[in-house]
C-alpha positions as CSV (number, residue, x, y, z in Angstrom):
1,M,-64.6,105.5,-81.0
2,A,-64.0,109.2,-81.3
3,K,-60.6,109.9,-82.7
4,N,-59.9,112.4,-79.9
5,Y,-60.7,109.9,-77.1
6,Y,-57.8,109.8,-74.6
7,E,-58.9,107.6,-71.6
8,D,-61.9,106.9,-69.4
9,G,-60.6,109.1,-66.5
10,H,-61.3,106.6,-63.7
11,T,-57.6,106.6,-62.7
12,M,-54.7,109.0,-63.0
13,D,-51.0,108.2,-63.0
14,W,-49.3,110.4,-60.4
15,H,-45.8,111.1,-59.2
16,N,-45.5,111.5,-55.5
17,S,-43.3,114.5,-54.9
18,T,-45.0,115.6,-51.6
19,G,-42.0,114.7,-49.4
20,K,-44.2,112.1,-47.6
21,D,-45.3,108.6,-48.3
22,V,-49.0,108.3,-49.3
23,V,-50.9,105.3,-48.1
24,S,-53.6,103.4,-49.9
25,G,-57.0,105.1,-49.4
26,Q,-55.5,108.5,-48.6
27,P,-57.0,111.5,-50.5
28,V,-54.6,113.3,-52.7
29,T,-55.0,116.8,-54.2
30,V,-54.0,117.3,-57.8
31,G,-54.4,120.9,-58.7
32,A,-58.1,121.7,-58.0
33,I,-59.3,118.1,-57.8
34,T,-59.1,115.1,-55.5
35,G,-58.2,111.5,-56.1
36,V,-57.6,108.6,-53.7
37,A,-54.4,106.5,-53.7
38,Q,-55.1,103.0,-55.1
39,H,-52.0,101.6,-53.4
40,D,-49.3,102.9,-51.1
41,I,-47.2,105.4,-53.1
42,P,-43.8,106.1,-51.4
43,N,-42.4,109.5,-51.8
44,G,-40.5,109.9,-55.1
45,T,-42.3,107.1,-56.9
46,H,-45.2,106.8,-59.3
47,G,-48.6,105.4,-58.4
48,V,-52.2,105.4,-59.4
49,L,-55.0,107.6,-58.1
50,M,-58.6,106.6,-58.3
51,M,-60.6,109.6,-59.7
52,T,-64.1,108.1,-59.6
53,G,-66.1,106.0,-57.1
54,V,-67.5,106.4,-53.6
55,F,-65.0,106.5,-50.7
56,V,-65.3,106.8,-47.0
57,L,-63.0,109.6,-45.9
58,P,-62.5,111.7,-42.7
59,K,-64.9,114.7,-42.4
60,V,-65.0,117.8,-40.3
61,A,-66.8,116.3,-37.3
62,A,-68.9,119.4,-36.5
63,E,-70.4,119.6,-40.0
64,T,-73.6,118.0,-41.3
65,W,-74.7,117.8,-44.9
66,Q,-77.4,116.3,-47.0
67,R,-77.0,113.6,-49.7
68,G,-75.9,115.3,-52.9
69,A,-74.2,118.3,-51.3
70,R,-71.0,119.5,-52.9
71,L,-67.9,118.7,-50.8
72,W,-64.3,119.9,-50.7
73,L,-61.1,118.7,-49.0
74,T,-59.4,120.6,-46.2
75,K,-55.6,120.9,-46.1
76,D,-55.5,118.2,-43.5
77,G,-57.5,115.8,-45.7
78,H,-61.0,116.1,-44.2
79,L,-64.2,116.5,-46.2
80,T,-66.0,119.8,-45.7
81,K,-68.9,121.7,-47.1
82,E,-66.8,124.9,-47.2
83,P,-65.2,125.7,-50.6
84,K,-62.7,128.0,-49.0
85,D,-60.5,127.9,-45.9
86,G,-60.1,131.6,-45.1
87,T,-58.9,133.0,-48.4
88,D,-57.5,129.7,-49.7
89,E,-59.6,127.6,-52.1
90,N,-60.2,124.0,-51.0
91,P,-59.9,121.4,-53.8
92,L,-63.1,119.8,-55.0
93,A,-63.7,116.3,-53.6
94,G,-67.1,115.5,-55.1
95,T,-70.7,115.1,-53.7
96,A,-72.0,113.6,-50.5
97,W,-73.2,110.1,-51.1
98,I,-75.2,109.9,-47.8
99,T,-76.5,112.5,-45.2
100,T,-74.1,113.0,-42.3
101,N,-74.7,114.2,-38.7
102,P,-72.7,116.4,-36.3
103,G,-70.1,114.3,-34.4
104,E,-69.6,111.8,-37.2
105,T,-65.9,111.6,-38.1
106,E,-66.4,110.0,-41.6
107,G,-68.4,110.8,-44.6
108,R,-69.0,109.1,-48.0
109,V,-68.1,111.1,-51.1
110,R,-68.5,110.4,-54.8
111,L,-65.3,111.7,-56.3
112,G,-65.4,114.3,-59.0
113,Y,-69.1,114.9,-59.3
């Protein structure tokens, strides 16, 4: 093993200082990337975020995208194909795992890629 290996990066230890409880399966923004809470993480406690894998998350219902499209996360936790919300950068979520259609409220995203 390489002597500079740190970890596989599939999970990240995270301290919830958002002021709100985070529920299992909820997307969480860490800097410019997105993870998903492995378990409920009450405010003020530590928990684990999953940083890889394919997850079903809420999407901007009016949007459609093709499998493999790059996706970002809006401030309210919805997948979008828009890298910016006005002048604000949206954090990277990953890539679309399947094609979506207008009116659908959920999408499948492969985190981090």
